[in-house]
Predicted model as a PDB file, atoms N, CA, C, CB and O in Angstrom, pLDDT in the B-factor column:
MODEL        1                                                                  
ATOM      1  N   GLY A   1      15.703 -86.663 106.060  1.00 50.00           N  
ATOM      2  CA  GLY A   1      15.615 -87.116 104.696  1.00 50.00           C  
ATOM      3  C   GLY A   1      15.707 -88.618 104.634  1.00 50.00           C  
ATOM      4  O   GLY A   1      15.323 -89.332 105.560  1.00 50.00           O  
ATOM      5  N   GLY A   2      16.226 -89.073 103.522  1.00 56.00           N  
ATOM      6  CA  GLY A   2      16.424 -90.499 103.340  1.00 56.00           C  
ATOM      7  C   GLY A   2      15.232 -91.227 102.763  1.00 56.00           C  
ATOM      8  O   GLY A   2      15.263 -92.454 102.667  1.00 56.00           O  
ATOM      9  N   GLY A   3      14.177 -90.520 102.375  1.00 63.00           N  
ATOM     10  CA  GLY A   3      13.009 -91.191 101.825  1.00 63.00           C  
ATOM     11  C   GLY A   3      13.191 -91.515 100.363  1.00 63.00           C  
ATOM     12  O   GLY A   3      14.224 -91.202  99.772  1.00 63.00           O  
ATOM     13  N   GLY A   4      12.216 -92.124  99.796  1.00 73.00           N  
ATOM     14  CA  GLY A   4      12.247 -92.438  98.372  1.00 73.00           C  
ATOM     15  C   GLY A   4      11.685 -93.814  98.103  1.00 73.00           C  
ATOM     16  O   GLY A   4      11.373 -94.572  99.022  1.00 73.00           O  
ATOM     17  N   LEU A   5      11.566 -94.113  96.855  1.00 76.00           N  
ATOM     18  CA  LEU A   5      11.071 -95.414  96.425  1.00 76.00           C  
ATOM     19  C   LEU A   5      12.216 -96.205  95.832  1.00 76.00           C  
ATOM     20  CB  LEU A   5       9.918 -95.268  95.406  1.00 76.00           C  
ATOM     21  O   LEU A   5      13.125 -95.633  95.230  1.00 76.00           O  
ATOM     22  N   PHE A   6      12.179 -97.509  95.996  1.00 80.00           N  
ATOM     23  CA  PHE A   6      13.170 -98.363  95.378  1.00 80.00           C  
ATOM     24  C   PHE A   6      12.500 -99.669  94.984  1.00 80.00           C  
ATOM     25  CB  PHE A   6      14.369 -98.611  96.327  1.00 80.00           C  
ATOM     26  O   PHE A   6      11.502-100.070  95.583  1.00 80.00           O  
ATOM     27  N   ALA A   7      13.044-100.318  93.991  1.00 83.00           N  
ATOM     28  CA  ALA A   7      12.492-101.583  93.491  1.00 83.00           C  
ATOM     29  C   ALA A   7      13.108-102.754  94.249  1.00 83.00           C  
ATOM     30  CB  ALA A   7      12.745-101.732  91.967  1.00 83.00           C  
ATOM     31  O   ALA A   7      14.289-102.730  94.595  1.00 83.00           O  
ATOM     32  N   LEU A   8      12.306-103.766  94.500  1.00 83.00           N  
ATOM     33  CA  LEU A   8      12.791-104.979  95.150  1.00 83.00           C  
ATOM     34  C   LEU A   8      13.363-105.966  94.138  1.00 83.00           C  
ATOM     35  CB  LEU A   8      11.668-105.638  95.942  1.00 83.00           C  
ATOM     36  O   LEU A   8      13.972-106.969  94.511  1.00 83.00           O  
ATOM     37  N   ARG A   9      13.163-105.674  92.860  1.00 87.00           N  
ATOM     38  CA  ARG A   9      13.701-106.510  91.789  1.00 87.00           C  
ATOM     39  C   ARG A   9      13.942-105.628  90.572  1.00 87.00           C  
ATOM     40  CB  ARG A   9      12.733-107.694  91.445  1.00 87.00           C  
ATOM     41  O   ARG A   9      13.503-104.478  90.534  1.00 87.00           O  
ATOM     42  N   ASP A  10      14.637-106.167  89.584  1.00 94.00           N  
ATOM     43  CA  ASP A  10      14.853-105.415  88.352  1.00 94.00           C  
ATOM     44  C   ASP A  10      13.514-105.161  87.671  1.00 94.00           C  
ATOM     45  CB  ASP A  10      15.815-106.172  87.403  1.00 94.00           C  
ATOM     46  O   ASP A  10      12.629-106.016  87.687  1.00 94.00           O  
ATOM     47  N   ILE A  11      13.373-103.992  87.078  1.00 94.00           N  
ATOM     48  CA  ILE A  11      12.155-103.622  86.359  1.00 94.00           C  
ATOM     49  C   ILE A  11      12.476-103.618  84.871  1.00 94.00           C  
ATOM     50  CB  ILE A  11      11.609-102.224  86.827  1.00 94.00           C  
ATOM     51  O   ILE A  11      13.396-102.939  84.416  1.00 94.00           O  
ATOM     52  N   ASN A  12      11.699-104.389  84.130  1.00 96.00           N  
ATOM     53  CA  ASN A  12      11.891-104.483  82.684  1.00 96.00           C  
ATOM     54  C   ASN A  12      10.933-103.556  81.961  1.00 96.00           C  
ATOM     55  CB  ASN A  12      11.697-105.926  82.202  1.00 96.00           C  
ATOM     56  O   ASN A  12       9.867-103.238  82.489  1.00 96.00           O  
ATOM     57  N   PRO A  13      11.296-103.111  80.751  1.00 96.00           N  
ATOM     58  CA  PRO A  13      10.364-102.305  79.957  1.00 96.00           C  
ATOM     59  C   PRO A  13       9.028-103.036  79.802  1.00 96.00           C  
ATOM     60  CB  PRO A  13      10.969-101.986  78.567  1.00 96.00           C  
ATOM     61  O   PRO A  13       8.999-104.220  79.465  1.00 96.00           O  
ATOM     62  N   GLY A  14       7.934-102.332  80.046  1.00 95.00           N  
ATOM     63  CA  GLY A  14       6.601-102.925  79.930  1.00 95.00           C  
ATOM     64  C   GLY A  14       6.062-103.502  81.228  1.00 95.00           C  
ATOM     65  O   GLY A  14       4.876-103.821  81.302  1.00 95.00           O  
ATOM     66  N   ASP A  15       6.909-103.651  82.271  1.00 93.00           N  
ATOM     67  CA  ASP A  15       6.428-104.150  83.561  1.00 93.00           C  
ATOM     68  C   ASP A  15       5.496-103.133  84.201  1.00 93.00           C  
ATOM     69  CB  ASP A  15       7.610-104.463  84.504  1.00 93.00           C  
ATOM     70  O   ASP A  15       5.718-101.927  84.094  1.00 93.00           O  
ATOM     71  N   GLU A  16       4.462-103.614  84.862  1.00 87.00           N  
ATOM     72  CA  GLU A  16       3.575-102.725  85.605  1.00 87.00           C  
ATOM     73  C   GLU A  16       4.221-102.411  86.949  1.00 87.00           C  
ATOM     74  CB  GLU A  16       2.162-103.363  85.796  1.00 87.00           C  
ATOM     75  O   GLU A  16       4.737-103.303  87.624  1.00 87.00           O  
ATOM     76  N   ILE A  17       4.188-101.158  87.326  1.00 85.00           N  
ATOM     77  CA  ILE A  17       4.728-100.727  88.614  1.00 85.00           C  
ATOM     78  C   ILE A  17       3.557-100.244  89.461  1.00 85.00           C  
ATOM     79  CB  ILE A  17       5.817 -99.597  88.442  1.00 85.00           C  
ATOM     80  O   ILE A  17       2.757 -99.423  89.013  1.00 85.00           O  
ATOM     81  N   THR A  18       3.458-100.752  90.680  1.00 79.00           N  
ATOM     82  CA  THR A  18       2.386-100.339  91.580  1.00 79.00           C  
ATOM     83  C   THR A  18       2.982 -99.695  92.824  1.00 79.00           C  
ATOM     84  CB  THR A  18       1.495-101.542  91.965  1.00 79.00           C  
ATOM     85  O   THR A  18       4.160 -99.876  93.130  1.00 79.00           O  
ATOM     86  N   PHE A  19       2.157 -98.947  93.529  1.00 79.00           N  
ATOM     87  CA  PHE A  19       2.601 -98.214  94.704  1.00 79.00           C  
ATOM     88  C   PHE A  19       1.446 -98.131  95.685  1.00 79.00           C  
ATOM     89  CB  PHE A  19       3.116 -96.797  94.326  1.00 79.00           C  
ATOM     90  O   PHE A  19       0.332 -97.788  95.288  1.00 79.00           O  
ATOM     91  N   ASP A  20       1.676 -98.431  96.940  1.00 77.00           N  
ATOM     92  CA  ASP A  20       0.650 -98.349  97.973  1.00 77.00           C  
ATOM     93  C   ASP A  20       0.694 -96.945  98.582  1.00 77.00           C  
ATOM     94  CB  ASP A  20       0.859 -99.451  99.071  1.00 77.00           C  
ATOM     95  O   ASP A  20       1.565 -96.644  99.399  1.00 77.00           O  
ATOM     96  N   TYR A  21      -0.250 -96.092  98.180  1.00 78.00           N  
ATOM     97  CA  TYR A  21      -0.270 -94.701  98.640  1.00 78.00           C  
ATOM     98  C   TYR A  21      -0.346 -94.585 100.163  1.00 78.00           C  
ATOM     99  CB  TYR A  21      -1.443 -93.972  98.018  1.00 78.00           C  
ATOM    100  O   TYR A  21       0.131 -93.604 100.732  1.00 78.00           O  
ATOM    101  N   SER A  22      -0.935 -95.569 100.819  1.00 77.00           N  
ATOM    102  CA  SER A  22      -1.086 -95.452 102.268  1.00 77.00           C  
ATOM    103  C   SER A  22       0.253 -95.472 102.990  1.00 77.00           C  
ATOM    104  CB  SER A  22      -1.961 -96.569 102.789  1.00 77.00           C  
ATOM    105  O   SER A  22       0.333 -95.049 104.143  1.00 77.00           O  
ATOM    106  N   THR A  23       1.304 -95.953 102.338  1.00 75.00           N  
ATOM    107  CA  THR A  23       2.611 -96.007 103.003  1.00 75.00           C  
ATOM    108  C   THR A  23       3.263 -94.637 103.136  1.00 75.00           C  
ATOM    109  CB  THR A  23       3.536 -96.930 102.247  1.00 75.00           C  
ATOM    110  O   THR A  23       4.240 -94.492 103.871  1.00 75.00           O  
ATOM    111  N   THR A  24       2.743 -93.633 102.440  1.00 78.00           N  
ATOM    112  CA  THR A  24       3.326 -92.295 102.541  1.00 78.00           C  
ATOM    113  C   THR A  24       2.323 -91.250 103.019  1.00 78.00           C  
ATOM    114  CB  THR A  24       3.887 -91.877 101.203  1.00 78.00           C  
ATOM    115  O   THR A  24       2.711 -90.113 103.288  1.00 78.00           O  
ATOM    116  N   GLU A  25       1.079 -91.595 103.129  1.00 76.00           N  
ATOM    117  CA  GLU A  25       0.044 -90.642 103.540  1.00 76.00           C  
ATOM    118  C   GLU A  25      -0.059 -90.634 105.060  1.00 76.00           C  
ATOM    119  CB  GLU A  25      -1.332 -90.997 102.899  1.00 76.00           C  
ATOM    120  O   GLU A  25      -0.155 -91.693 105.681  1.00 76.00           O  
ATOM    121  N   VAL A  26      -0.039 -89.451 105.661  1.00 74.00           N  
ATOM    122  CA  VAL A  26      -0.116 -89.356 107.120  1.00 74.00           C  
ATOM    123  C   VAL A  26      -1.375 -88.650 107.616  1.00 74.00           C  
ATOM    124  CB  VAL A  26       1.094 -88.637 107.643  1.00 74.00           C  
ATOM    125  O   VAL A  26      -1.630 -88.633 108.820  1.00 74.00           O  
ATOM    126  N   ASP A  27      -2.161 -88.071 106.721  1.00 80.00           N  
ATOM    127  CA  ASP A  27      -3.395 -87.389 107.112  1.00 80.00           C  
ATOM    128  C   ASP A  27      -4.412 -88.437 107.574  1.00 80.00           C  
ATOM    129  CB  ASP A  27      -3.969 -86.535 105.926  1.00 80.00           C  
ATOM    130  O   ASP A  27      -4.841 -89.255 106.761  1.00 80.00           O  
ATOM    131  N   PRO A  28      -4.810 -88.442 108.846  1.00 75.00           N  
ATOM    132  CA  PRO A  28      -5.726 -89.469 109.344  1.00 75.00           C  
ATOM    133  C   PRO A  28      -7.114 -89.427 108.697  1.00 75.00           C  
ATOM    134  CB  PRO A  28      -5.870 -89.327 110.832  1.00 75.00           C  
ATOM    135  O   PRO A  28      -7.879 -90.384 108.815  1.00 75.00           O  
ATOM    136  N   GLU A  29      -7.440 -88.342 108.023  1.00 81.00           N  
ATOM    137  CA  GLU A  29      -8.736 -88.227 107.350  1.00 81.00           C  
ATOM    138  C   GLU A  29      -8.698 -88.756 105.910  1.00 81.00           C  
ATOM    139  CB  GLU A  29      -9.189 -86.773 107.350  1.00 81.00           C  
ATOM    140  O   GLU A  29      -9.749 -88.911 105.289  1.00 81.00           O  
ATOM    141  N   TRP A  30      -7.510 -89.033 105.373  1.00 83.00           N  
ATOM    142  CA  TRP A  30      -7.355 -89.462 103.983  1.00 83.00           C  
ATOM    143  C   TRP A  30      -7.841 -90.892 103.796  1.00 83.00           C  
ATOM    144  CB  TRP A  30      -5.893 -89.343 103.546  1.00 83.00           C  
ATOM    145  O   TRP A  30      -7.435 -91.794 104.527  1.00 83.00           O  
ATOM    146  N   VAL A  31      -8.719 -91.095 102.805  1.00 85.00           N  
ATOM    147  CA  VAL A  31      -9.234 -92.417 102.447  1.00 85.00           C  
ATOM    148  C   VAL A  31      -9.319 -92.484 100.924  1.00 85.00           C  
ATOM    149  CB  VAL A  31     -10.640 -92.693 103.112  1.00 85.00           C  
ATOM    150  O   VAL A  31      -9.692 -91.506 100.276  1.00 85.00           O  
ATOM    151  N   MET A  32      -8.975 -93.630 100.358  1.00 87.00           N  
ATOM    152  CA  MET A  32      -9.047 -93.817  98.910  1.00 87.00           C  
ATOM    153  C   MET A  32      -9.593 -95.210  98.621  1.00 87.00           C  
ATOM    154  CB  MET A  32      -7.650 -93.619  98.244  1.00 87.00           C  
ATOM    155  O   MET A  32      -9.132 -96.195  99.198  1.00 87.00           O  
ATOM    156  N   GLN A  33     -10.566 -95.289  97.737  1.00 89.00           N  
ATOM    157  CA  GLN A  33     -11.087 -96.579  97.302  1.00 89.00           C  
ATOM    158  C   GLN A  33     -10.200 -97.093  96.178  1.00 89.00           C  
ATOM    159  CB  GLN A  33     -12.577 -96.468  96.838  1.00 89.00           C  
ATOM    160  O   GLN A  33      -9.976 -96.386  95.195  1.00 89.00           O  
ATOM    161  N   CYS A  34      -9.691 -98.315  96.311  1.00 85.00           N  
ATOM    162  CA  CYS A  34      -8.795 -98.889  95.303  1.00 85.00           C  
ATOM    163  C   CYS A  34      -9.595 -99.822  94.397  1.00 85.00           C  
ATOM    164  CB  CYS A  34      -7.609 -99.653  95.975  1.00 85.00           C  
ATOM    165  O   CYS A  34     -10.455-100.570  94.861  1.00 85.00           O  
ATOM    166  N   THR A  35      -9.306 -99.767  93.129  1.00 86.00           N  
ATOM    167  CA  THR A  35      -9.977-100.631  92.150  1.00 86.00           C  
ATOM    168  C   THR A  35      -8.954-101.433  91.349  1.00 86.00           C  
ATOM    169  CB  THR A  35     -10.856 -99.791  91.199  1.00 86.00           C  
ATOM    170  O   THR A  35      -9.175-101.731  90.175  1.00 86.00           O  
ATOM    171  N   CYS A  36      -7.826-101.785  91.990  1.00 83.00           N  
ATOM    172  CA  CYS A  36      -6.749-102.473  91.278  1.00 83.00           C  
ATOM    173  C   CYS A  36      -7.149-103.874  90.823  1.00 83.00           C  
ATOM    174  CB  CYS A  36      -5.522-102.558  92.158  1.00 83.00           C  
ATOM    175  O   CYS A  36      -6.619-104.370  89.829  1.00 83.00           O  
ATOM    176  N   GLY A  37      -8.071-104.516  91.531  1.00 83.00           N  
ATOM    177  CA  GLY A  37      -8.521-105.845  91.140  1.00 83.00           C  
ATOM    178  C   GLY A  37      -7.721-106.991  91.734  1.00 83.00           C  
ATOM    179  O   GLY A  37      -8.065-108.151  91.504  1.00 83.00           O  
ATOM    180  N   SER A  38      -6.664-106.708  92.489  1.00 82.00           N  
ATOM    181  CA  SER A  38      -5.862-107.765  93.103  1.00 82.00           C  
ATOM    182  C   SER A  38      -6.693-108.506  94.152  1.00 82.00           C  
ATOM    183  CB  SER A  38      -4.576-107.176  93.743  1.00 82.00           C  
ATOM    184  O   SER A  38      -7.484-107.897  94.873  1.00 82.00           O  
ATOM    185  N   LEU A  39      -6.508-109.809  94.226  1.00 85.00           N  
ATOM    186  CA  LEU A  39      -7.211-110.596  95.245  1.00 85.00           C  
ATOM    187  C   LEU A  39      -6.769-110.216  96.654  1.00 85.00           C  
ATOM    188  CB  LEU A  39      -6.979-112.088  95.014  1.00 85.00           C  
ATOM    189  O   LEU A  39      -7.516-110.411  97.613  1.00 85.00           O  
ATOM    190  N   ASP A  40      -5.558-109.676  96.784  1.00 79.00           N  
ATOM    191  CA  ASP A  40      -5.029-109.282  98.086  1.00 79.00           C  
ATOM    192  C   ASP A  40      -5.314-107.825  98.439  1.00 79.00           C  
ATOM    193  CB  ASP A  40      -3.551-109.521  98.122  1.00 79.00           C  
ATOM    194  O   ASP A  40      -4.881-107.352  99.490  1.00 79.00           O  
ATOM    195  N   CYS A  41      -6.027-107.115  97.587  1.00 80.00           N  
ATOM    196  CA  CYS A  41      -6.273-105.685  97.798  1.00 80.00           C  
ATOM    197  C   CYS A  41      -7.101-105.452  99.058  1.00 80.00           C  
ATOM    198  CB  CYS A  41      -6.987-105.077  96.580  1.00 80.00           C  
ATOM    199  O   CYS A  41      -8.023-106.212  99.356  1.00 80.00           O  
ATOM    200  N   ARG A  42      -6.764-104.396  99.794  1.00 76.00           N  
ATOM    201  CA  ARG A  42      -7.527-104.018 100.986  1.00 76.00           C  
ATOM    202  C   ARG A  42      -8.798-103.261 100.613  1.00 76.00           C  
ATOM    203  CB  ARG A  42      -6.666-103.165 101.922  1.00 76.00           C  
ATOM    204  O   ARG A  42      -9.637-103.021 101.482  1.00 76.00           O  
ATOM    205  N   LYS A  43      -8.965-102.878  99.350  1.00 82.00           N  
ATOM    206  CA  LYS A  43     -10.126-102.157  98.812  1.00 82.00           C  
ATOM    207  C   LYS A  43     -10.211-100.701  99.276  1.00 82.00           C  
ATOM    208  CB  LYS A  43     -11.392-102.876  99.207  1.00 82.00           C  
ATOM    209  O   LYS A  43     -10.418 -99.805  98.457  1.00 82.00           O  
ATOM    210  N   THR A  44     -10.055-100.460 100.559  1.00 82.00           N  
ATOM    211  CA  THR A  44     -10.082 -99.109 101.090  1.00 82.00           C  
ATOM    212  C   THR A  44      -8.716 -98.813 101.686  1.00 82.00           C  
ATOM    213  CB  THR A  44     -11.213 -98.934 102.150  1.00 82.00           C  
ATOM    214  O   THR A  44      -8.257 -99.506 102.595  1.00 82.00           O  
ATOM    215  N   LEU A  45      -8.071 -97.773 101.164  1.00 81.00           N  
ATOM    216  CA  LEU A  45      -6.764 -97.380 101.671  1.00 81.00           C  
ATOM    217  C   LEU A  45      -6.937 -96.206 102.613  1.00 81.00           C  
ATOM    218  CB  LEU A  45      -5.796 -97.023 100.515  1.00 81.00           C  
ATOM    219  O   LEU A  45      -7.745 -95.311 102.367  1.00 81.00           O  
ATOM    220  N   GLN A  46      -6.165 -96.216 103.702  1.00 79.00           N  
ATOM    221  CA  GLN A  46      -6.160 -95.114 104.651  1.00 79.00           C  
ATOM    222  C   GLN A  46      -4.716 -94.801 104.991  1.00 79.00           C  
ATOM    223  CB  GLN A  46      -6.983 -95.454 105.933  1.00 79.00           C  
ATOM    224  O   GLN A  46      -3.805 -95.539 104.617  1.00 79.00           O  
ATOM    225  N   ALA A  47      -4.516 -93.717 105.692  1.00 77.00           N  
ATOM    226  CA  ALA A  47      -3.167 -93.384 106.138  1.00 77.00           C  
ATOM    227  C   ALA A  47      -2.580 -94.591 106.855  1.00 77.00           C  
ATOM    228  CB  ALA A  47      -3.171 -92.133 107.066  1.00 77.00           C  
ATOM    229  O   ALA A  47      -3.277 -95.285 107.594  1.00 77.00           O  
ATOM    230  N   ILE A  48      -1.318 -94.830 106.635  1.00 69.00           N  
ATOM    231  CA  ILE A  48      -0.668 -96.048 107.125  1.00 69.00           C  
ATOM    232  C   ILE A  48      -0.847 -96.271 108.621  1.00 69.00           C  
ATOM    233  CB  ILE A  48       0.797 -96.001 106.806  1.00 69.00           C  
ATOM    234  O   ILE A  48      -0.954 -97.414 109.065  1.00 69.00           O  
ATOM    235  N   GLN A  49      -0.881 -95.200 109.400  1.00 64.00           N  
ATOM    236  CA  GLN A  49      -1.014 -95.389 110.841  1.00 64.00           C  
ATOM    237  C   GLN A  49      -2.378 -95.945 111.231  1.00 64.00           C  
ATOM    238  CB  GLN A  49      -0.776 -94.082 111.555  1.00 64.00           C  
ATOM    239  O   GLN A  49      -2.557 -96.389 112.365  1.00 64.00           O  
ATOM    240  N   LEU A  50      -3.349 -95.930 110.306  1.00 64.00           N  
ATOM    241  CA  LEU A  50      -4.676 -96.469 110.592  1.00 64.00           C  
ATOM    242  C   LEU A  50      -4.965 -97.750 109.815  1.00 64.00           C  
ATOM    243  CB  LEU A  50      -5.732 -95.434 110.274  1.00 64.00           C  
ATOM    244  O   LEU A  50      -5.916 -98.463 110.134  1.00 64.00           O  
ATOM    245  N   ALA A  51      -4.165 -98.048 108.811  1.00 58.00           N  
ATOM    246  CA  ALA A  51      -4.503 -99.088 107.849  1.00 58.00           C  
ATOM    247  C   ALA A  51      -4.594-100.487 108.438  1.00 58.00           C  
ATOM    248  CB  ALA A  51      -3.505 -99.089 106.763  1.00 58.00           C  
ATOM    249  O   ALA A  51      -5.427-101.277 107.994  1.00 58.00           O  
ATOM    250  N   PHE A  52      -3.778-100.817 109.408  1.00 59.00           N  
ATOM    251  CA  PHE A  52      -3.722-102.194 109.889  1.00 59.00           C  
ATOM    252  C   PHE A  52      -4.030-102.316 111.380  1.00 59.00           C  
ATOM    253  CB  PHE A  52      -2.362-102.775 109.608  1.00 59.00           C  
ATOM    254  O   PHE A  52      -3.678-103.321 111.997  1.00 59.00           O  
ATOM    255  N   THR A  53      -4.665-101.336 111.953  1.00 59.00           N  
ATOM    256  CA  THR A  53      -4.860-101.339 113.401  1.00 59.00           C  
ATOM    257  C   THR A  53      -5.741-102.485 113.878  1.00 59.00           C  
ATOM    258  CB  THR A  53      -5.461-100.030 113.836  1.00 59.00           C  
ATOM    259  O   THR A  53      -5.625-102.906 115.029  1.00 59.00           O  
ATOM    260  N   ASN A  54      -6.623-103.003 113.019  1.00 61.00           N  
ATOM    261  CA  ASN A  54      -7.503-104.092 113.434  1.00 61.00           C  
ATOM    262  C   ASN A  54      -6.965-105.470 113.080  1.00 61.00           C  
ATOM    263  CB  ASN A  54      -8.852-103.914 112.811  1.00 61.00           C  
ATOM    264  O   ASN A  54      -7.565-106.477 113.455  1.00 61.00           O  
ATOM    265  N   ASP A  55      -5.842-105.537 112.364  1.00 61.00           N  
ATOM    266  CA  ASP A  55      -5.259-106.813 111.971  1.00 61.00           C  
ATOM    267  C   ASP A  55      -4.507-107.425 113.140  1.00 61.00           C  
ATOM    268  CB  ASP A  55      -4.324-106.638 110.763  1.00 61.00           C  
ATOM    269  O   ASP A  55      -3.785-106.724 113.850  1.00 61.00           O  
ATOM    270  N   SER A  56      -4.671-108.745 113.350  1.00 64.00           N  
ATOM    271  CA  SER A  56      -3.965-109.406 114.435  1.00 64.00           C  
ATOM    272  C   SER A  56      -2.608-109.950 114.002  1.00 64.00           C  
ATOM    273  CB  SER A  56      -4.809-110.524 114.987  1.00 64.00           C  
ATOM    274  O   SER A  56      -1.791-110.300 114.854  1.00 64.00           O  
ATOM    275  N   ASN A  57      -2.350-110.029 112.704  1.00 65.00           N  
ATOM    276  CA  ASN A  57      -1.068-110.492 112.193  1.00 65.00           C  
ATOM    277  C   ASN A  57      -0.389-109.365 111.437  1.00 65.00           C  
ATOM    278  CB  ASN A  57      -1.246-111.728 111.286  1.00 65.00           C  
ATOM    279  O   ASN A  57      -1.063-108.535 110.827  1.00 65.00           O  
ATOM    280  N   PRO A  58       0.943-109.325 111.470  1.00 60.00           N  
ATOM    281  CA  PRO A  58       1.631-108.257 110.746  1.00 60.00           C  
ATOM    282  C   PRO A  58       1.346-108.327 109.254  1.00 60.00           C  
ATOM    283  CB  PRO A  58       3.133-108.331 110.992  1.00 60.00           C  
ATOM    284  O   PRO A  58       1.237-109.421 108.699  1.00 60.00           O  
ATOM    285  N   PRO A  59       1.223-107.186 108.598  1.00 61.00           N  
ATOM    286  CA  PRO A  59       0.966-107.172 107.160  1.00 61.00           C  
ATOM    287  C   PRO A  59       2.212-107.560 106.378  1.00 61.00           C  
ATOM    288  CB  PRO A  59       0.478-105.792 106.718  1.00 61.00           C  
ATOM    289  O   PRO A  59       3.334-107.381 106.854  1.00 61.00           O  
ATOM    290  N   ASP A  60       2.012-108.092 105.177  1.00 60.00           N  
ATOM    291  CA  ASP A  60       3.119-108.264 104.254  1.00 60.00           C  
ATOM    292  C   ASP A  60       3.418-106.897 103.682  1.00 60.00           C  
ATOM    293  CB  ASP A  60       2.794-109.310 103.126  1.00 60.00           C  
ATOM    294  O   ASP A  60       2.500-106.115 103.438  1.00 60.00           O  
ATOM    295  N   GLY A  61       4.643-106.605 103.470  1.00 59.00           N  
ATOM    296  CA  GLY A  61       4.962-105.325 102.864  1.00 59.00           C  
ATOM    297  C   GLY A  61       6.295-104.808 103.304  1.00 59.00           C  
ATOM    298  O   GLY A  61       7.036-105.477 104.024  1.00 59.00           O  
ATOM    299  N   PRO A  62       6.598-103.605 102.864  1.00 59.00           N  
ATOM    300  CA  PRO A  62       7.886-103.023 103.187  1.00 59.00           C  
ATOM    301  C   PRO A  62       8.059-102.824 104.685  1.00 59.00           C  
ATOM    302  CB  PRO A  62       8.052-101.709 102.470  1.00 59.00           C  
ATOM    303  O   PRO A  62       7.091-102.820 105.445  1.00 59.00           O  
ATOM    304  N   TYR A  63       9.295-102.660 105.087  1.00 63.00           N  
ATOM    305  CA  TYR A  63       9.632-102.467 106.496  1.00 63.00           C  
ATOM    306  C   TYR A  63       8.787-101.375 107.131  1.00 63.00           C  
ATOM    307  CB  TYR A  63      11.106-102.130 106.644  1.00 63.00           C  
ATOM    308  O   TYR A  63       8.342-101.524 108.268  1.00 63.00           O  
ATOM    309  N   GLU A  64       8.557-100.267 106.408  1.00 64.00           N  
ATOM    310  CA  GLU A  64       7.820 -99.148 106.980  1.00 64.00           C  
ATOM    311  C   GLU A  64       6.394 -99.548 107.353  1.00 64.00           C  
ATOM    312  CB  GLU A  64       7.796 -97.981 106.002  1.00 64.00           C  
ATOM    313  O   GLU A  64       5.865 -99.092 108.367  1.00 64.00           O  
ATOM    314  N   VAL A  65       5.768-100.401 106.533  1.00 66.00           N  
ATOM    315  CA  VAL A  65       4.408-100.858 106.801  1.00 66.00           C  
ATOM    316  C   VAL A  65       4.387-101.689 108.074  1.00 66.00           C  
ATOM    317  CB  VAL A  65       3.856-101.674 105.612  1.00 66.00           C  
ATOM    318  O   VAL A  65       3.544-101.471 108.944  1.00 66.00           O  
ATOM    319  N   VAL A  66       5.302-102.632 108.189  1.00 69.00           N  
ATOM    320  CA  VAL A  66       5.371-103.487 109.381  1.00 69.00           C  
ATOM    321  C   VAL A  66       5.715-102.649 110.608  1.00 69.00           C  
ATOM    322  CB  VAL A  66       6.418-104.616 109.189  1.00 69.00           C  
ATOM    323  O   VAL A  66       5.175-102.878 111.691  1.00 69.00           O  
ATOM    324  N   LYS A  67       6.613-101.679 110.441  1.00 71.00           N  
ATOM    325  CA  LYS A  67       7.002-100.799 111.549  1.00 71.00           C  
ATOM    326  C   LYS A  67       5.791-100.040 112.102  1.00 71.00           C  
ATOM    327  CB  LYS A  67       8.085 -99.802 111.087  1.00 71.00           C  
ATOM    328  O   LYS A  67       5.619 -99.959 113.318  1.00 71.00           O  
ATOM    329  N   PHE A  68       4.954 -99.487 111.226  1.00 67.00           N  
ATOM    330  CA  PHE A  68       3.756 -98.784 111.685  1.00 67.00           C  
ATOM    331  C   PHE A  68       2.786 -99.723 112.373  1.00 67.00           C  
ATOM    332  CB  PHE A  68       3.068 -98.097 110.521  1.00 67.00           C  
ATOM    333  O   PHE A  68       2.191 -99.367 113.391  1.00 67.00           O  
ATOM    334  N   TRP A  69       2.616-100.934 111.823  1.00 66.00           N  
ATOM    335  CA  TRP A  69       1.715-101.922 112.432  1.00 66.00           C  
ATOM    336  C   TRP A  69       2.197-102.255 113.850  1.00 66.00           C  
ATOM    337  CB  TRP A  69       1.641-103.219 111.559  1.00 66.00           C  
ATOM    338  O   TRP A  69       1.411-102.281 114.797  1.00 66.00           O  
ATOM    339  N   ARG A  70       3.512-102.511 113.974  1.00 71.00           N  
ATOM    340  CA  ARG A  70       4.071-102.845 115.287  1.00 71.00           C  
ATOM    341  C   ARG A  70       3.885-101.693 116.269  1.00 71.00           C  
ATOM    342  CB  ARG A  70       5.562-103.197 115.163  1.00 71.00           C  
ATOM    343  O   ARG A  70       3.572-101.921 117.437  1.00 71.00           O  
ATOM    344  N   ALA A  71       4.074-100.467 115.811  1.00 72.00           N  
ATOM    345  CA  ALA A  71       3.916 -99.305 116.693  1.00 72.00           C  
ATOM    346  C   ALA A  71       2.461 -99.197 117.155  1.00 72.00           C  
ATOM    347  CB  ALA A  71       4.356 -98.000 115.969  1.00 72.00           C  
ATOM    348  O   ALA A  71       2.212 -98.895 118.322  1.00 72.00           O  
ATOM    349  N   GLN A  72       1.506 -99.434 116.269  1.00 67.00           N  
ATOM    350  CA  GLN A  72       0.095 -99.378 116.634  1.00 67.00           C  
ATOM    351  C   GLN A  72      -0.258-100.437 117.668  1.00 67.00           C  
ATOM    352  CB  GLN A  72      -0.774 -99.549 115.399  1.00 67.00           C  
ATOM    353  O   GLN A  72      -1.125-100.217 118.513  1.00 67.00           O  
ATOM    354  N   LYS A  73       0.407-101.579 117.605  1.00 69.00           N  
ATOM    355  CA  LYS A  73       0.144-102.671 118.550  1.00 69.00           C  
ATOM    356  C   LYS A  73       0.950-102.532 119.826  1.00 69.00           C  
ATOM    357  CB  LYS A  73       0.447-104.006 117.906  1.00 69.00           C  
ATOM    358  O   LYS A  73       0.759-103.304 120.765  1.00 69.00           O  
ATOM    359  N   GLY A  74       1.858-101.549 119.875  1.00 73.00           N  
ATOM    360  CA  GLY A  74       2.706-101.375 121.044  1.00 73.00           C  
ATOM    361  C   GLY A  74       3.816-102.404 121.114  1.00 73.00           C  
ATOM    362  O   GLY A  74       4.320-102.698 122.198  1.00 73.00           O  
ATOM    363  N   ILE A  75       4.206-102.960 119.967  1.00 70.00           N  
ATOM    364  CA  ILE A  75       5.270-103.961 119.902  1.00 70.00           C  
ATOM    365  C   ILE A  75       6.547-103.273 119.456  1.00 70.00           C  
ATOM    366  CB  ILE A  75       4.898-105.130 118.935  1.00 70.00           C  
ATOM    367  O   ILE A  75       6.546-102.596 118.428  1.00 70.00           O  
ATOM    368  N   GLU A  76       7.581-103.416 120.160  1.00 62.00           N  
ATOM    369  CA  GLU A  76       8.862-102.824 119.750  1.00 62.00           C  
ATOM    370  C   GLU A  76       9.842-103.875 119.551  1.00 62.00           C  
ATOM    371  CB  GLU A  76       9.379-101.834 120.747  1.00 62.00           C  
ATOM    372  O   GLU A  76      10.988-103.592 119.203  1.00 62.00           O  
TER     373      GLU A  76                                                      
ENDMDL                                                                          
END                                                                             
């Protein structure tokens, strides 16, 4: 256990809350086209274990995202 979502800052009424589905999806066949409009958007989301395999620098994001990237690169 021990999973769940948590906020990195206080959330005020009316604030937009976003969530990166790839951080919890493990099906290697899962793909989703994102239309959020953010300049930093990856546009195509995949299961986290595949999402950053071609990136040479660690992604910004929660510990779990960086942990998967490091595991894919063989970095411990």
